[in-house]
Biopython code that builds the backbone (N, CA, C, O; Angstrom):
import numpy as np
from Bio.PDB.StructureBuilder import StructureBuilder

atoms = [
    (1, "MET", "N", (-13.437, -9.176, 26.280)),
    (1, "MET", "CA", (-13.508, -8.808, 24.873)),
    (1, "MET", "C", (-12.957, -9.979, 24.055)),
    (1, "MET", "O", (-11.853, -10.463, 24.307)),
    (2, "SER", "N", (-13.740, -10.421, 23.077)),
    (2, "SER", "CA", (-13.286, -11.513, 22.214)),
    (2, "SER", "C", (-12.196, -11.005, 21.272)),
    (2, "SER", "O", (-12.019, -9.799, 21.101)),
    (3, "GLU", "N", (-11.471, -11.943, 20.665)),
    (3, "GLU", "CA", (-10.426, -11.533, 19.732)),
    (3, "GLU", "C", (-11.032, -10.795, 18.536)),
    (3, "GLU", "O", (-10.423, -9.856, 18.025)),
    (4, "GLN", "N", (-12.214, -11.203, 18.086)),
    (4, "GLN", "CA", (-12.856, -10.514, 16.960)),
    (4, "GLN", "C", (-13.253, -9.091, 17.360)),
    (4, "GLN", "O", (-13.090, -8.161, 16.570)),
    (5, "GLU", "N", (-13.766, -8.916, 18.568)),
    (5, "GLU", "CA", (-14.105, -7.569, 19.038)),
    (5, "GLU", "C", (-12.845, -6.715, 19.157)),
    (5, "GLU", "O", (-12.861, -5.529, 18.828)),
    (6, "LEU", "N", (-11.757, -7.319, 19.626)),
    (6, "LEU", "CA", (-10.486, -6.619, 19.728)),
    (6, "LEU", "C", (-10.004, -6.201, 18.350)),
    (6, "LEU", "O", (-9.559, -5.068, 18.166)),
    (7, "ARG", "N", (-10.088, -7.111, 17.371)),
    (7, "ARG", "CA", (-9.677, -6.812, 15.992)),
    (7, "ARG", "C", (-10.506, -5.660, 15.416)),
    (7, "ARG", "O", (-9.969, -4.746, 14.791)),
    (8, "THR", "N", (-11.799, -5.720, 15.633)),
    (8, "THR", "CA", (-12.683, -4.661, 15.119)),
    (8, "THR", "C", (-12.342, -3.324, 15.755)),
    (8, "THR", "O", (-12.264, -2.307, 15.066)),
    (9, "TYR", "N", (-12.141, -3.323, 17.059)),
    (9, "TYR", "CA", (-11.818, -2.078, 17.761)),
    (9, "TYR", "C", (-10.492, -1.493, 17.285)),
    (9, "TYR", "O", (-10.418, -0.304, 16.975)),
    (10, "ILE", "N", (-9.452, -2.307, 17.225)),
    (10, "ILE", "CA", (-8.138, -1.820, 16.801)),
    (10, "ILE", "C", (-8.196, -1.319, 15.364)),
    (10, "ILE", "O", (-7.612, -0.281, 15.052)),
    (11, "ALA", "N", (-8.886, -2.033, 14.487)),
    (11, "ALA", "CA", (-9.033, -1.591, 13.096)),
    (11, "ALA", "C", (-9.745, -0.239, 13.030)),
    (11, "ALA", "O", (-9.364, 0.613, 12.228)),
    (12, "GLU", "N", (-10.757, -0.031, 13.846)),
    (12, "GLU", "CA", (-11.475, 1.247, 13.866)),
    (12, "GLU", "C", (-10.558, 2.382, 14.317)),
    (12, "GLU", "O", (-10.599, 3.476, 13.755)),
    (13, "VAL", "N", (-9.736, 2.125, 15.322)),
    (13, "VAL", "CA", (-8.809, 3.154, 15.802)),
    (13, "VAL", "C", (-7.810, 3.507, 14.702)),
    (13, "VAL", "O", (-7.539, 4.683, 14.459)),
    (14, "PHE", "N", (-7.268, 2.496, 14.042)),
    (14, "PHE", "CA", (-6.325, 2.749, 12.945)),
    (14, "PHE", "C", (-6.992, 3.560, 11.841)),
    (14, "PHE", "O", (-6.452, 4.572, 11.394)),
    (15, "ARG", "N", (-8.166, 3.115, 11.402)),
    (15, "ARG", "CA", (-8.824, 3.731, 10.240)),
    (15, "ARG", "C", (-9.396, 5.113, 10.551)),
    (15, "ARG", "O", (-9.796, 5.836, 9.638)),
    (16, "ALA", "N", (-9.437, 5.480, 11.816)),
    (16, "ALA", "CA", (-9.880, 6.831, 12.179)),
    (16, "ALA", "C", (-8.802, 7.864, 11.873)),
    (16, "ALA", "O", (-9.090, 9.059, 11.807)),
    (17, "LYS", "N", (-7.562, 7.414, 11.687)),
    (17, "LYS", "CA", (-6.466, 8.321, 11.337)),
    (17, "LYS", "C", (-6.495, 8.545, 9.835)),
    (17, "LYS", "O", (-6.498, 7.578, 9.073)),
    (18, "PRO", "N", (-6.516, 9.797, 9.389)),
    (18, "PRO", "CA", (-6.641, 10.082, 7.953)),
    (18, "PRO", "C", (-5.641, 9.337, 7.058)),
    (18, "PRO", "O", (-5.995, 8.933, 5.950)),
    (19, "ILE", "N", (-4.407, 9.151, 7.520)),
    (19, "ILE", "CA", (-3.436, 8.485, 6.649)),
    (19, "ILE", "C", (-3.675, 6.981, 6.539)),
    (19, "ILE", "O", (-3.072, 6.323, 5.692)),
    (20, "MET", "N", (-4.539, 6.435, 7.379)),
    (20, "MET", "CA", (-4.750, 4.986, 7.378)),
    (20, "MET", "C", (-6.191, 4.574, 7.115)),
    (20, "MET", "O", (-6.602, 3.476, 7.490)),
    (21, "GLU", "N", (-6.948, 5.434, 6.482)),
    (21, "GLU", "CA", (-8.356, 5.129, 6.229)),
    (21, "GLU", "C", (-8.555, 3.846, 5.422)),
    (21, "GLU", "O", (-9.559, 3.156, 5.597)),
    (22, "SER", "N", (-7.616, 3.525, 4.548)),
    (22, "SER", "CA", (-7.786, 2.358, 3.671)),
    (22, "SER", "C", (-6.861, 1.194, 4.027)),
    (22, "SER", "O", (-6.658, 0.299, 3.207)),
    (23, "ILE", "N", (-6.301, 1.194, 5.232)),
    (23, "ILE", "CA", (-5.381, 0.132, 5.635)),
    (23, "ILE", "C", (-6.115, -1.203, 5.790)),
    (23, "ILE", "O", (-7.233, -1.254, 6.302)),
    (24, "ASN", "N", (-5.474, -2.268, 5.345)),
    (24, "ASN", "CA", (-5.983, -3.621, 5.548)),
    (24, "ASN", "C", (-5.282, -4.225, 6.758)),
    (24, "ASN", "O", (-4.280, -3.690, 7.234)),
    (25, "GLU", "N", (-5.805, -5.327, 7.249)),
    (25, "GLU", "CA", (-5.310, -5.883, 8.500)),
    (25, "GLU", "C", (-3.871, -6.377, 8.450)),
    (25, "GLU", "O", (-3.210, -6.432, 9.487)),
    (26, "ASP", "N", (-3.372, -6.737, 7.276)),
    (26, "ASP", "CA", (-1.991, -7.210, 7.155)),
    (26, "ASP", "C", (-1.035, -6.148, 6.632)),
    (26, "ASP", "O", (0.166, -6.400, 6.534)),
    (27, "ASP", "N", (-1.540, -4.972, 6.296)),
    (27, "ASP", "CA", (-0.677, -3.912, 5.757)),
    (27, "ASP", "C", (0.273, -3.383, 6.813)),
    (27, "ASP", "O", (-0.088, -3.258, 7.983)),
    (28, "ASP", "N", (1.486, -3.075, 6.394)),
    (28, "ASP", "CA", (2.488, -2.438, 7.255)),
    (28, "ASP", "C", (2.139, -0.951, 7.335)),
    (28, "ASP", "O", (2.150, -0.253, 6.321)),
    (29, "PHE", "N", (1.831, -0.471, 8.538)),
    (29, "PHE", "CA", (1.379, 0.911, 8.641)),
    (29, "PHE", "C", (2.472, 1.922, 8.331)),
    (29, "PHE", "O", (2.166, 3.081, 8.051)),
    (30, "PHE", "N", (3.717, 1.524, 8.371)),
    (30, "PHE", "CA", (4.785, 2.442, 7.978)),
    (30, "PHE", "C", (4.724, 2.730, 6.479)),
    (30, "PHE", "O", (5.158, 3.793, 6.035)),
    (31, "ASP", "N", (4.187, 1.787, 5.695)),
    (31, "ASP", "CA", (4.001, 2.006, 4.254)),
    (31, "ASP", "C", (2.939, 3.071, 3.984)),
    (31, "ASP", "O", (2.879, 3.621, 2.885)),
    (32, "PHE", "N", (2.109, 3.361, 4.972)),
    (32, "PHE", "CA", (1.065, 4.370, 4.835)),
    (32, "PHE", "C", (1.524, 5.740, 5.346)),
    (32, "PHE", "O", (0.756, 6.702, 5.344)),
    (33, "GLY", "N", (2.769, 5.813, 5.777)),
    (33, "GLY", "CA", (3.314, 7.081, 6.252)),
    (33, "GLY", "C", (3.277, 7.250, 7.758)),
    (33, "GLY", "O", (3.528, 8.344, 8.264)),
    (34, "ALA", "N", (2.971, 6.195, 8.474)),
    (34, "ALA", "CA", (2.960, 6.290, 9.936)),
    (34, "ALA", "C", (4.382, 6.514, 10.445)),
    (34, "ALA", "O", (5.353, 6.056, 9.842)),
    (35, "SER", "N", (4.483, 7.220, 11.555)),
    (35, "SER", "CA", (5.773, 7.478, 12.206)),
    (35, "SER", "C", (5.703, 6.933, 13.628)),
    (35, "SER", "O", (4.678, 6.399, 14.050)),
    (36, "SER", "N", (6.782, 7.071, 14.344)),
    (36, "SER", "CA", (6.776, 6.634, 15.745)),
    (36, "SER", "C", (5.747, 7.434, 16.543)),
    (36, "SER", "O", (5.157, 6.909, 17.487)),
    (37, "LEU", "N", (5.528, 8.677, 16.182)),
    (37, "LEU", "CA", (4.508, 9.481, 16.868)),
    (37, "LEU", "C", (3.109, 8.938, 16.602)),
    (37, "LEU", "O", (2.255, 8.936, 17.489)),
    (38, "THR", "N", (2.882, 8.481, 15.377)),
    (38, "THR", "CA", (1.601, 7.867, 15.035)),
    (38, "THR", "C", (1.384, 6.609, 15.868)),
    (38, "THR", "O", (0.288, 6.362, 16.371)),
    (39, "VAL", "N", (2.451, 5.816, 16.005)),
    (39, "VAL", "CA", (2.374, 4.580, 16.788)),
    (39, "VAL", "C", (1.961, 4.890, 18.227)),
    (39, "VAL", "O", (1.064, 4.245, 18.770)),
    (40, "VAL", "N", (2.607, 5.864, 18.837)),
    (40, "VAL", "CA", (2.295, 6.220, 20.225)),
    (40, "VAL", "C", (0.871, 6.767, 20.328)),
    (40, "VAL", "O", (0.162, 6.465, 21.288)),
    (41, "ASP", "N", (0.451, 7.559, 19.362)),
    (41, "ASP", "CA", (-0.912, 8.091, 19.364)),
    (41, "ASP", "C", (-1.930, 6.955, 19.307)),
    (41, "ASP", "O", (-2.889, 6.940, 20.079)),
    (42, "LEU", "N", (-1.726, 6.003, 18.394)),
    (42, "LEU", "CA", (-2.615, 4.842, 18.298)),
    (42, "LEU", "C", (-2.595, 4.035, 19.589)),
    (42, "LEU", "O", (-3.635, 3.626, 20.105)),
    (43, "GLN", "N", (-1.398, 3.819, 20.093)),
    (43, "GLN", "CA", (-1.220, 3.034, 21.312)),
    (43, "GLN", "C", (-1.983, 3.644, 22.480)),
    (43, "GLN", "O", (-2.672, 2.933, 23.212)),
    (44, "LEU", "N", (-1.867, 4.938, 22.656)),
    (44, "LEU", "CA", (-2.563, 5.603, 23.764)),
    (44, "LEU", "C", (-4.077, 5.490, 23.626)),
    (44, "LEU", "O", (-4.779, 5.250, 24.608)),
    (45, "ASP", "N", (-4.576, 5.663, 22.401)),
    (45, "ASP", "CA", (-6.019, 5.534, 22.167)),
    (45, "ASP", "C", (-6.499, 4.128, 22.533)),
    (45, "ASP", "O", (-7.515, 3.970, 23.208)),
    (46, "ILE", "N", (-5.769, 3.118, 22.087)),
    (46, "ILE", "CA", (-6.166, 1.735, 22.322)),
    (46, "ILE", "C", (-6.053, 1.377, 23.799)),
    (46, "ILE", "O", (-6.973, 0.791, 24.371)),
    (47, "GLU", "N", (-4.941, 1.726, 24.409)),
    (47, "GLU", "CA", (-4.715, 1.336, 25.796)),
    (47, "GLU", "C", (-5.611, 2.066, 26.773)),
    (47, "GLU", "O", (-5.896, 1.552, 27.855)),
    (48, "ASP", "N", (-6.057, 3.250, 26.410)),
    (48, "ASP", "CA", (-6.995, 3.984, 27.260)),
    (48, "ASP", "C", (-8.297, 3.201, 27.402)),
    (48, "ASP", "O", (-8.864, 3.125, 28.493)),
    (49, "LYS", "N", (-8.763, 2.628, 26.319)),
    (49, "LYS", "CA", (-10.011, 1.849, 26.362)),
    (49, "LYS", "C", (-9.794, 0.460, 26.954)),
    (49, "LYS", "O", (-10.614, -0.010, 27.743)),
    (50, "LEU", "N", (-8.693, -0.207, 26.579)),
    (50, "LEU", "CA", (-8.487, -1.588, 27.002)),
    (50, "LEU", "C", (-7.985, -1.728, 28.427)),
    (50, "LEU", "O", (-8.233, -2.741, 29.080)),
    (51, "GLY", "N", (-7.283, -0.722, 28.909)),
    (51, "GLY", "CA", (-6.697, -0.822, 30.238)),
    (51, "GLY", "C", (-5.543, -1.811, 30.288)),
    (51, "GLY", "O", (-5.235, -2.367, 31.342)),
    (52, "VAL", "N", (-4.917, -2.023, 29.159)),
    (52, "VAL", "CA", (-3.799, -2.958, 29.008)),
    (52, "VAL", "C", (-2.652, -2.209, 28.334)),
    (52, "VAL", "O", (-2.873, -1.405, 27.429)),
    (53, "THR", "N", (-1.432, -2.479, 28.780)),
    (53, "THR", "CA", (-0.270, -1.812, 28.207)),
    (53, "THR", "C", (0.641, -2.817, 27.526)),
    (53, "THR", "O", (0.998, -3.841, 28.108)),
    (54, "VAL", "N", (1.013, -2.515, 26.290)),
    (54, "VAL", "CA", (2.013, -3.269, 25.545)),
    (54, "VAL", "C", (3.134, -2.280, 25.241)),
    (54, "VAL", "O", (2.865, -1.125, 24.910)),
    (55, "SER", "N", (4.368, -2.713, 25.348)),
    (55, "SER", "CA", (5.476, -1.786, 25.127)),
    (55, "SER", "C", (5.474, -1.260, 23.693)),
    (55, "SER", "O", (5.127, -1.969, 22.748)),
    (56, "THR", "N", (5.864, -0.018, 23.564)),
    (56, "THR", "CA", (5.934, 0.609, 22.243)),
    (56, "THR", "C", (6.901, -0.154, 21.348)),
    (56, "THR", "O", (6.635, -0.332, 20.160)),
    (57, "SER", "N", (8.012, -0.603, 21.902)),
    (57, "SER", "CA", (8.989, -1.337, 21.086)),
    (57, "SER", "C", (8.385, -2.627, 20.533)),
    (57, "SER", "O", (8.680, -3.009, 19.401)),
    (58, "GLU", "N", (7.549, -3.298, 21.314)),
    (58, "GLU", "CA", (6.891, -4.515, 20.837)),
    (58, "GLU", "C", (5.925, -4.193, 19.708)),
    (58, "GLU", "O", (5.857, -4.930, 18.724)),
    (59, "LEU", "N", (5.186, -3.114, 19.833)),
    (59, "LEU", "CA", (4.236, -2.724, 18.797)),
    (59, "LEU", "C", (4.940, -2.307, 17.516)),
    (59, "LEU", "O", (4.439, -2.558, 16.420)),
    (60, "MET", "N", (6.088, -1.678, 17.648)),
    (60, "MET", "CA", (6.858, -1.258, 16.468)),
    (60, "MET", "C", (7.351, -2.479, 15.684)),
    (60, "MET", "O", (7.541, -2.395, 14.471)),
    (61, "LYS", "N", (7.556, -3.593, 16.355)),
    (61, "LYS", "CA", (8.007, -4.817, 15.697)),
    (61, "LYS", "C", (6.882, -5.498, 14.923)),
    (61, "LYS", "O", (7.137, -6.371, 14.093)),
    (62, "GLN", "N", (5.651, -5.106, 15.190)),
    (62, "GLN", "CA", (4.477, -5.734, 14.577)),
    (62, "GLN", "C", (3.608, -4.646, 13.931)),
    (62, "GLN", "O", (2.507, -4.371, 14.409)),
    (63, "PRO", "N", (4.091, -4.035, 12.860)),
    (63, "PRO", "CA", (3.431, -2.848, 12.303)),
    (63, "PRO", "C", (2.203, -3.121, 11.432)),
    (63, "PRO", "O", (2.131, -2.678, 10.285)),
    (64, "SER", "N", (1.243, -3.855, 11.990)),
    (64, "SER", "CA", (-0.009, -4.088, 11.263)),
    (64, "SER", "C", (-1.132, -4.251, 12.275)),
    (64, "SER", "O", (-0.892, -4.466, 13.463)),
    (65, "ILE", "N", (-2.338, -4.149, 11.794)),
    (65, "ILE", "CA", (-3.487, -4.372, 12.671)),
    (65, "ILE", "C", (-3.420, -5.781, 13.261)),
    (65, "ILE", "O", (-3.610, -5.960, 14.464)),
    (66, "ASN", "N", (-3.151, -6.778, 12.420)),
    (66, "ASN", "CA", (-3.075, -8.152, 12.917)),
    (66, "ASN", "C", (-1.965, -8.321, 13.949)),
    (66, "ASN", "O", (-2.130, -9.052, 14.925)),
    (67, "GLY", "N", (-0.847, -7.655, 13.739)),
    (67, "GLY", "CA", (0.241, -7.721, 14.700)),
    (67, "GLY", "C", (-0.161, -7.156, 16.042)),
    (67, "GLY", "O", (0.153, -7.728, 17.086)),
    (68, "TRP", "N", (-0.851, -6.042, 16.017)),
    (68, "TRP", "CA", (-1.290, -5.414, 17.260)),
    (68, "TRP", "C", (-2.371, -6.243, 17.945)),
    (68, "TRP", "O", (-2.393, -6.342, 19.171)),
    (69, "VAL", "N", (-3.260, -6.833, 17.166)),
    (69, "VAL", "CA", (-4.288, -7.692, 17.761)),
    (69, "VAL", "C", (-3.613, -8.835, 18.510)),
    (69, "VAL", "O", (-3.997, -9.152, 19.636)),
    (70, "ALA", "N", (-2.614, -9.454, 17.893)),
    (70, "ALA", "CA", (-1.893, -10.554, 18.538)),
    (70, "ALA", "C", (-1.209, -10.086, 19.819)),
    (70, "ALA", "O", (-1.264, -10.770, 20.841)),
    (71, "ALA", "N", (-0.563, -8.918, 19.763)),
    (71, "ALA", "CA", (0.153, -8.401, 20.936)),
    (71, "ALA", "C", (-0.805, -8.093, 22.084)),
    (71, "ALA", "O", (-0.543, -8.457, 23.230)),
    (72, "TYR", "N", (-1.907, -7.425, 21.777)),
    (72, "TYR", "CA", (-2.863, -7.083, 22.835)),
    (72, "TYR", "C", (-3.618, -8.320, 23.328)),
    (72, "TYR", "O", (-3.903, -8.422, 24.522)),
    (73, "ALA", "N", (-3.944, -9.255, 22.446)),
    (73, "ALA", "CA", (-4.632, -10.480, 22.869)),
    (73, "ALA", "C", (-3.739, -11.276, 23.818)),
    (73, "ALA", "O", (-4.215, -11.828, 24.810)),
    (74, "GLU", "N", (-2.451, -11.332, 23.511)),
    (74, "GLU", "CA", (-1.528, -12.048, 24.393)),
    (74, "GLU", "C", (-1.446, -11.380, 25.758)),
    (74, "GLU", "O", (-1.453, -12.060, 26.784)),
    (75, "LYS", "N", (-1.370, -10.062, 25.778)),
    (75, "LYS", "CA", (-1.278, -9.333, 27.045)),
    (75, "LYS", "C", (-2.559, -9.517, 27.867)),
    (75, "LYS", "O", (-2.499, -9.712, 29.081)),
    (76, "ILE", "N", (-3.706, -9.456, 27.204)),
    (76, "ILE", "CA", (-4.990, -9.650, 27.903)),
    (76, "ILE", "C", (-5.049, -11.069, 28.473)),
    (76, "ILE", "O", (-5.496, -11.270, 29.602)),
    (77, "SER", "N", (-4.601, -12.040, 27.695)),
    (77, "SER", "CA", (-4.583, -13.434, 28.164)),
    (77, "SER", "C", (-3.665, -13.604, 29.376)),
    (77, "SER", "O", (-4.015, -14.305, 30.326)),
    (78, "GLN", "N", (-2.500, -12.968, 29.346)),
    (78, "GLN", "CA", (-1.571, -13.038, 30.468)),
    (78, "GLN", "C", (-2.189, -12.455, 31.726)),
    (78, "GLN", "O", (-2.047, -13.016, 32.812)),
    (79, "GLN", "N", (-2.871, -11.333, 31.579)),
    (79, "GLN", "CA", (-3.499, -10.697, 32.732)),
    (79, "GLN", "C", (-4.620, -11.567, 33.279)),
    (79, "GLN", "O", (-4.792, -11.666, 34.494)),
    (80, "ALA", "N", (-5.378, -12.193, 32.402)),
    (80, "ALA", "CA", (-6.479, -13.059, 32.850)),
    (80, "ALA", "C", (-5.944, -14.286, 33.578)),
    (80, "ALA", "O", (-6.541, -14.749, 34.551)),
    (81, "SER", "N", (-4.825, -14.807, 33.106)),
    (81, "SER", "CA", (-4.212, -15.985, 33.748)),
    (81, "SER", "C", (-3.657, -15.645, 35.129)),
    (81, "SER", "O", (-3.668, -16.474, 36.039)),
    (82, "ALA", "N", (-3.175, -14.422, 35.267)),
    (82, "ALA", "CA", (-2.581, -13.992, 36.531)),
    (82, "ALA", "C", (-3.639, -13.690, 37.595)),
    (82, "ALA", "O", (-3.354, -13.700, 38.793)),
    (83, "ALA", "N", (-4.851, -13.426, 37.140)),
    (83, "ALA", "CA", (-5.920, -13.049, 38.078)),
    (83, "ALA", "C", (-6.510, -14.212, 38.824)),
    (83, "ALA", "O", (-7.414, -14.028, 39.639)),
]
sb = StructureBuilder()
sb.init_structure("model")
sb.init_model(0)
sb.init_chain("A")
sb.init_seg("    ")
for serial, (resi, resn, name, xyz) in enumerate(atoms, 1):
    if name == "N":
        sb.init_residue(resn, " ", resi, " ")
    sb.init_atom(name, np.array(xyz, "f"), 0.0, 1.0, " ", f" {name:<3s}", serial, name[0])
structure = sb.get_structure()
């Protein structure tokens, strides 16, 4: 999956949640009313499709679509390098 495909996918998952329908890629999702439960819900949806796990604490430190794209792209790159 290219980084652009990853960005598109993660943005779609975020925007599927009613509270984040209008979120932009640099917006802090906590400003939209997201909670730690929202983070875990998003994380599970994304990781189910990607087959890659990023720690919840790492994702909480990067509360935007762009932050998550960077975190997941790095993890995917690490896994590819290890293979």
